N, C-alpha and C positions, 0 to 999 in steps of 0.2 A: 173240242178248242183249247181244252185245257194243256195240250200239248205244243201252242204255238210256242215258236221262238221268241224270248224274250216277254213271257207271260209265265207269271206263277201262279201255280195251282192254288186252291182254296185249301187242299191237304196240306201243302207246303207253309202257308200263312200261319193257319192253327197249328202247328208245330211249333214254329220260330213263337207264335205268340204263349206257346204252352209252356216252350221252356223259359222260356222270361219270366211266364210267373211265376217256377219254379225256384227259378235263379232269387229272384226278388224274394220269395218266400224264404228262402235261406239266408238272404245277404242282409234283409233287413233285422232280425235279430239277432243276427249278429255284429252288426254295427253298433246296433244299442248297446251289447253287453261291453263291446269296445270303448264307446262313449261313456258310458258308467263306470269304468273302471279307471278314470281319471277324475271323477268327481267325489266332493264328499259325501258321507250318509245323509245330513240333514237336506241337501238340494237333492238329494235321489228322490228324499221320500217324500218332498215337495211337488216335484215335477218330473215329466217324463224326459228321457234321453233326449228327445227330439226341440226341447226347449232348455236344452242345456245353453245356447250360445245366447240368451236372455236371461232377464233379471227374475230374481225369484224372491217372494217373500216369505218370510221365514218369521218365527217368535222368539226373542233374546230376553235374557234375566241380566241388569247390572244395577250400577248404585249410579245416582245423584251426588257424587260426592264432589268435594272440594274446600276449598276454606271460606267458612262464613263471614260476610260480611255485612254489620250494621247498619241498616238504611233507615234512619227515623225511629220507629217504635216497632220493625221486622227486622229480623235475620232473613240475609240472603246468599244463596248458593247457585253459582250459574257456573255452567260448564257444556261439554259435548259429550254425550250419551256413548259416543260412537269411540270416544278417548277412554273409556272405561275398561281395566284389566280384561273383566270376563267375556267383551265383547271385540276387545280390540282387533284380535286376531281373523275376526269374519268380515271387517272393517280397514282391511290394511291401506287402500289408498284414500278412503273417506267418503266413498263414491254410493254408500248408501242413502235410501229414502226414509224417513221414519213414516209411518201411516195411519198406525193408531198406538197408544200407552196405556198403561194403569200401573195399578199398585197391587193388584190380584193377581196368582199364577193362573185361577180358574175364568179369568177376563182379559187378557194380555192387550187387548188392543181395544178396553172399554170405551176411551175417550180419543177422539180423530185427533190427530196432530195437528198443532197449534191451537188447540182451546186451551182454557183455563181448567183444571181440575179443583173442585174445592173437597180438599181432605178434614182427615178429623182435628178436633184440636185448633182450628184457625190456619191449620197450613192449607199451602197450596201448590199445585203443579203445574207446569207448561211443558212440553215436548214439542220442538219445531220439528218441520220435516226434513232439516239439514243436520238433525241430532242434537241440536242447542237447546239447553234446558234451561229452565228457572224455577228452585223450589222457595216457597217463604214459608218462614214459621215466627210465631210471636215470640220463641227464646231460642237460646242458642243451640241449632240441633247438634251441635257436636261436628266431629270430622270423618262418623263413619257414612254417612248418607244415607237418602232415602233410598229403599228396593223400589228397583222402576222396572215393568214387563212392558217390552214394546213390540209392532209387529213393523218389519221393513223390508224395503226390495234391496235385495243384496246383490252383488254385480256378481255374473257369472266365476266360478273358481274352479281352477284345473289343478290336479296334485300329483304328485308321486309318491304319494304316503301309503297309498295303497298296494303300489308294487315294492315299496320297500318293506311293509308290515310284512306280505307273501315270501319275501326271497330271502328276508332276515330271521324268518321264525327259526325257533330251536329245531336242530336236527332236520331242516329242510335240504341241505344239501346230502346226507343221508338216505331220507326219503327217496330223491330224485335215484340215488344208486340202486336202491332197493326195487324201483319200480323198472331200471334196465334190468338188474337181476331177475323180475320175474316176466319181461315183457318177451327178451331176447330168446330166452330158451323155450317161455310157451309157444313163442312162432314156429322156430324152427322144425322142435320135434314131431308137433303135426305134421307139417309138409311132408318131412320125412319118412312117416309108417303111411301118408294117407298117398303119397305118389306110388307105393309100391302095391299098396290096395286099388288104387284107382288102374293100374296098368293089368293088373291081375283081372279084374273086373270087366275090363275092355276088349282085352285081348286073348286071355286065358280060357279054355274052354274045360269046365269042371261042374258036378254034379252042385245043382243049388245056387248057380250063379245069378239068376235070376230073382230068387228069394233074398238073397242077401243084398243086392240093388233094391230090392223093393223096402228092407229093413232100414237100408241108410235114405232114402226116403223118407220112412216113419220117422225116423230118428231126428229128422230136421224139426219136427213139428212140436217135440217134446220139449215143455219149459223146463230150464236149467234148475230151479226153486224145487222141482218134484227129486232130483238126485243130492242135493246138496247135504243133508243131514244122513241118506243111508251111505255116502260116497264118503263121509268125515266119520262116521263110526267105523268105516272097512279102513281106512288111513288109520288111525287109531289102533286099529287092532296088530295091523302088520306094521306098526310103528313109525308111519311118517305124518302123521297127524299132526296139524299146524305148522308146517315146515316149508321151507320152499322146494323141496323136492315134491310136496304134497301139492301145492299149489301148481306147479307143472304139470303133472298129471292131471289134477283136474280142470285146467284149461284147455289142455291134449284132448281130452274126453268130451269137453263141450265142443271145440272145436271139429272133430272128425268128421260128423256125418256133412258137414257145408266143405270140408276138405274133400272127400269122397266122393262127391257130389259132382264138385264144380272141376276139378280133374279130370273125373271120369268122362265127362261130357266131353271135354276137351279133347283127351285121347282118343277117341271113339272115333273122333272127327280127319282124326290123323289120313293122311293117303295109305291103305292098305298096300298098293304094291311094294309101297318102301319094308313094311314089316317083312310081307312074303319072300322079299329079293334078299333080306337079311338073312331069312329063315335057311333059304334055299343054298346061300353061299354057307351053311354050315353055323351061323351065330345062335346062341343058345339066347332064351329070355332073356337073363340078367344083362346080356353082352347088347341087344337091342333095346332093353331099357334104360340102361344108362348111356349108349351110345347114340340112339338115333330119337327114342321116345321122350328123354329127359329134356335134351337139348330144345325139342321141338315143342316143349311143354314150358317152355321159359314165361309167356305171357300169362297163364293161367297159373303159375305158380304165384309170380309176382301179385296177380291181382289177390290171389288166397292172400298174402303175407300182408297186404293192405289191411284187407279186412280183419283178420288175428291180431294184427300190430295195434291198430285201433283200439280192437275190443280190450285187448288184454289191456292196455295202458291208461283206457281211463274205465277200466271196471274196478267197483267198488263193493259191491256185494261178495264174490268169490274171494277176495282179497280178506274182507272182515269173518268171514268162515274158516279159511285156511290156513292162515298167517298169524301168530302172535299178536299180542295186543300192545306189546310193548315199543318202545322206540325205533329198537334196533331194528324190527324187521317191519315198520310200517311202511308202506309206497305212500305215493304223493296223494291220492283222492283220500286214502284213509287219515291221513297229517293233516289234510286242508278241511275234510269235514269234520274232527274232534277237535283238534285245535284251536284253528283258525275261523269254523264256523259253529262249534258245539254250543259256544256261552254267548254267540251274537248272531242269533240266525237270521236277525233282521238287516244286518248290514250288508247291503247290498254291492256296495261298493270293493268291499272284500270278496265276496262270492263273484263277480264280474270279472275282477283282477283274477282270482285262483281259477277261474275257466281258462282264461288265456294263456295264464303259466302252465297251465295242464296242456293245452293241446298245442303248444311250441313243436316240442319235438314231432308228434303224430302229421302236423301239417309240413316239415319236410321232408318225412316219409313221404306224404301223399304227392307233393308235387315234385319231387324227383321219382316217382312210379307211376305217375298218373298215366301216360302213355301205355304202360300195359293192362291198365284196369280195363277198358273199353273190350281190347282184344280179348280178355281172360273171360270178360263176361258173357261174351257173342260166343263163348266156346259152343260149338255143334249145333248153331242156330243154320248155317250154310252148309252145305254141299259140295 
């Protein structure tokens, strides 16, 4: 009964729900990063990204300063705490609401807004919800003003300061060029080598072919961290340690197993009649590879290119190991991690902004070549 026209099967509904769940699972944190990249650090620390359109309660420090006015036996200083230079930037439109105040940093909201707080030496202070305050003292307090701590609901604020800080960091343009210098060759070189190897494993008969295929599959599960130190020692001995050439070879070595496996699975599924007809007509293996197999394998080549490009562009560990630590050789991930986040590890606004800046180029590459991705991943699944 599930095959009746107009009726969807339970499996189809489950598939659609699963896809929707996976999309939301990826989309929600991405949207959270995007929203956080436009928020200020204090607001990010006080509330989640989903609360960005609403007011946030934060604590501030200012001074109840102004011109003292003598009223009877007391001196009075009045004004609005939101006009103080220390907090004015957070309440540019004056729409904040004070919820509590105090005179000690350990208790910034010790007194509710609107209540009179009795201080030492006969002084008193009251801060109202709209920010207006009144400070009284038995003697002239001077123009410095009483230190005031207060908690206030601040309006939602969005800023481009995070992006300006990330994009205008010293040598960020150089880091962008270095990232392209690493990524483009580290994507092309494995494809060129793996394509030849995949054709040999798919269409050429020679002793040990099965063992080589098994070795390639086994290398897929080997963690790259195990090879970092031995490979770096090898590079140092042959004179390419911590250089662009060294990191090209490192990314090539780490990407080769997946490239060979993916391309071999695709090539082995190509029609045998085409290959055999070309050989009957006198074509060599090289001619078959370049004129027939390589053009037909474009989806698999593009699929691996996407994976390799994304991996090398977003890589931090391999770049830290195989590149020098000076600014002339830093890639974007190292630049962001060391210079922008090294001393500000809790600055989530900078972290979120840096994440979107670093994924701009990979997103362009992915959406440009995504039509090849599924075709390449399904290589060999259907005969």
